[in-house]
C-alpha positions as CSV (number, residue, x, y, z in Angstrom):
1,M,-24.6,17.5,-22.6
2,R,-22.5,15.1,-20.4
3,K,-19.7,17.1,-18.6
4,K,-17.3,15.2,-17.6
5,I,-15.3,15.5,-14.4
6,G,-11.9,15.5,-16.2
7,T,-12.8,19.3,-18.0
8,L,-12.8,20.5,-14.1
9,P,-9.8,22.4,-13.4
10,F,-7.8,21.4,-10.2
11,S,-8.4,24.1,-7.4
12,G,-6.8,23.6,-4.5
13,T,-5.7,26.1,-1.9
14,P,-2.2,27.4,-0.8
15,E,-3.6,25.9,2.9
16,Q,-4.1,22.7,1.6
17,E,-0.8,22.6,0.1
18,A,1.3,23.7,2.8
19,K,-0.8,20.6,5.0
20,L,0.3,18.5,1.7
21,M,4.0,19.6,2.3
22,E,3.8,19.0,6.2
23,A,2.6,15.5,5.8
24,I,4.7,14.5,2.9
25,E,7.7,15.9,5.6
26,A,6.8,13.8,8.2
27,H,7.1,11.1,6.2
28,K,9.8,11.5,4.0
29,N,12.3,9.2,5.1
30,D,9.9,6.5,5.7
31,P,9.6,3.5,4.0
32,G,6.6,2.7,2.9
33,A,5.5,6.6,2.9
34,V,3.1,6.7,0.1
35,M,0.3,5.1,1.6
36,P,0.2,7.5,5.2
37,V,0.5,10.6,2.2
38,L,-1.9,9.0,0.5
39,Q,-4.2,9.1,2.9
40,A,-3.2,12.7,4.3
41,A,-3.7,14.2,1.0
42,Q,-7.0,12.7,0.4
43,D,-8.1,14.3,4.0
44,I,-7.0,17.2,3.1
45,Y,-8.2,17.7,-0.6
46,G,-11.1,14.7,-0.3
47,Y,-9.8,13.2,-3.4
48,L,-6.2,12.4,-5.0
49,P,-6.0,14.3,-8.7
50,I,-3.1,14.0,-10.5
51,E,-1.8,17.4,-9.6
52,V,-1.6,16.2,-6.4
53,Q,0.1,12.7,-6.7
54,T,2.7,14.6,-8.6
55,M,3.1,17.0,-5.4
56,I,3.7,13.9,-3.6
57,A,5.7,12.0,-6.1
58,K,8.1,15.1,-6.2
59,G,8.1,15.1,-2.4
60,L,9.0,11.6,-1.8
61,D,11.2,11.1,-4.7
62,V,9.6,8.5,-5.9
63,P,7.9,8.3,-9.5
64,V,4.6,9.3,-10.4
65,E,3.8,6.0,-11.7
66,E,4.2,4.2,-7.9
67,V,1.7,6.7,-6.5
68,Y,-0.7,6.3,-9.2
69,G,-0.2,2.6,-8.6
70,V,-1.0,3.0,-4.8
71,S,-3.8,5.4,-5.5
72,T,-5.5,3.2,-8.1
73,F,-4.8,-0.4,-6.1
74,Y,-6.6,0.7,-2.4
75,S,-10.7,1.5,-3.3
76,Q,-10.7,3.7,-0.1
77,F,-8.5,6.3,-2.7
78,S,-10.5,8.6,-5.2
79,L,-9.2,10.0,-8.1
80,S,-12.6,12.2,-8.8
81,P,-14.1,14.9,-6.7
82,K,-17.0,13.7,-4.5
83,G,-20.4,15.8,-4.8
84,K,-22.1,17.3,-1.7
85,Y,-24.1,14.5,-2.4
86,N,-22.5,10.7,-3.0
87,I,-24.7,8.5,-4.5
88,S,-23.4,5.3,-4.4
89,I,-25.1,2.2,-5.5
90,C,-23.9,-1.3,-5.2
91,L,-23.2,-3.4,-8.1
92,G,-22.8,-6.7,-5.9
93,T,-24.5,-9.8,-7.4
94,A,-27.8,-9.4,-5.3
95,C,-28.2,-6.0,-6.4
96,Y,-26.8,-6.1,-9.7
97,V,-29.1,-9.1,-10.5
98,K,-32.3,-7.0,-9.1
99,G,-31.7,-4.2,-11.8
100,A,-29.1,-1.9,-9.8
101,G,-27.3,-1.5,-13.7
102,D,-30.8,0.0,-14.5
103,L,-30.3,2.1,-11.5
104,M,-27.4,3.2,-12.3
105,N,-28.1,4.7,-15.9
106,K,-31.1,6.3,-14.6
107,F,-28.8,8.1,-12.4
108,S,-26.1,8.7,-15.2
109,E,-28.7,9.8,-17.7
110,L,-30.8,12.5,-15.4
111,L,-27.6,14.0,-14.1
112,G,-25.5,13.8,-17.2
113,I,-22.6,11.7,-15.5
114,G,-21.2,8.7,-15.1
115,A,-19.6,6.7,-12.3
116,E,-16.8,8.2,-10.3
117,E,-17.5,11.6,-11.8
118,C,-19.3,14.6,-10.4
119,T,-21.6,16.9,-11.9
120,A,-20.8,20.7,-12.7
121,D,-21.9,22.3,-9.7
122,G,-20.5,20.0,-7.4
123,K,-24.1,18.8,-6.3
124,F,-23.4,15.6,-7.2
125,S,-21.2,12.3,-7.6
126,L,-22.0,9.0,-8.3
127,T,-19.9,5.7,-7.2
128,A,-20.6,2.4,-8.4
129,C,-19.3,0.1,-5.2
130,R,-19.6,-3.7,-4.4
131,C,-21.5,-5.2,-1.9
132,I,-22.4,-3.1,0.8
133,G,-23.7,-6.0,3.3
134,A,-27.7,-5.3,2.8
135,C,-28.4,-7.9,-0.3
136,G,-31.7,-8.2,1.5
137,L,-32.5,-5.2,0.7
138,A,-31.3,-5.1,-3.2
139,P,-30.9,-3.3,-5.0
140,V,-29.3,-1.1,-2.6
141,L,-27.8,2.5,-2.8
142,T,-26.5,5.2,-0.5
143,V,-26.8,9.1,-0.6
144,N,-24.3,10.2,2.0
145,D,-25.6,8.3,5.2
146,D,-29.2,7.7,3.7
147,V,-29.7,3.8,2.6
148,Y,-32.3,3.2,0.3
149,G,-33.5,0.1,-0.7
150,R,-35.7,-2.4,-2.9
151,L,-35.5,0.6,-5.6
152,V,-37.0,0.6,-9.0
153,V,-35.9,2.8,-11.7
154,D,-39.4,4.5,-11.0
155,D,-38.0,5.8,-7.6
156,V,-34.8,7.4,-9.0
157,Q,-36.3,11.0,-9.9
158,G,-37.8,11.0,-6.3
159,I,-34.4,10.2,-4.5
160,L,-32.9,12.9,-6.4
161,D,-35.5,15.4,-5.7
162,K,-35.0,15.0,-2.0
163,Y,-31.9,16.1,-2.3
164,A,-32.5,19.8,-4.3
165,D,-31.5,22.6,-2.4
């Protein structure tokens, strides 16, 4: 059974909300305040769920569509939580031609999640990224700061096993 992250409830704390309100207050009257407040919010929460975007919109008195537009336009922002181990698979041209799509499919199958989703236990998240500058090692992926290159589908289970707690 595939569990989508959208079914997990938002679980922000009062402390996080207080920090967000401080960031909103600090930028409330600044032109272009949405961007720095979104950056602060991502630092606070680790991602930007709709609940956080709504708080930002209300706090800055801007439409939630504007906040959503900025948060989806810039790749630095994530709308879904990251797992303890974030698996980021390069789908740039060199990696894709050498089988990165097959790697993505295998990780998705084994974890029961798709790109930009997180397992229900919060252990793994799966991200598709563009060129990470290691084309000579294609296909390449990272698990947090660990880099893996010249991969084949048969390597996927072994990589996951390294992160079994």
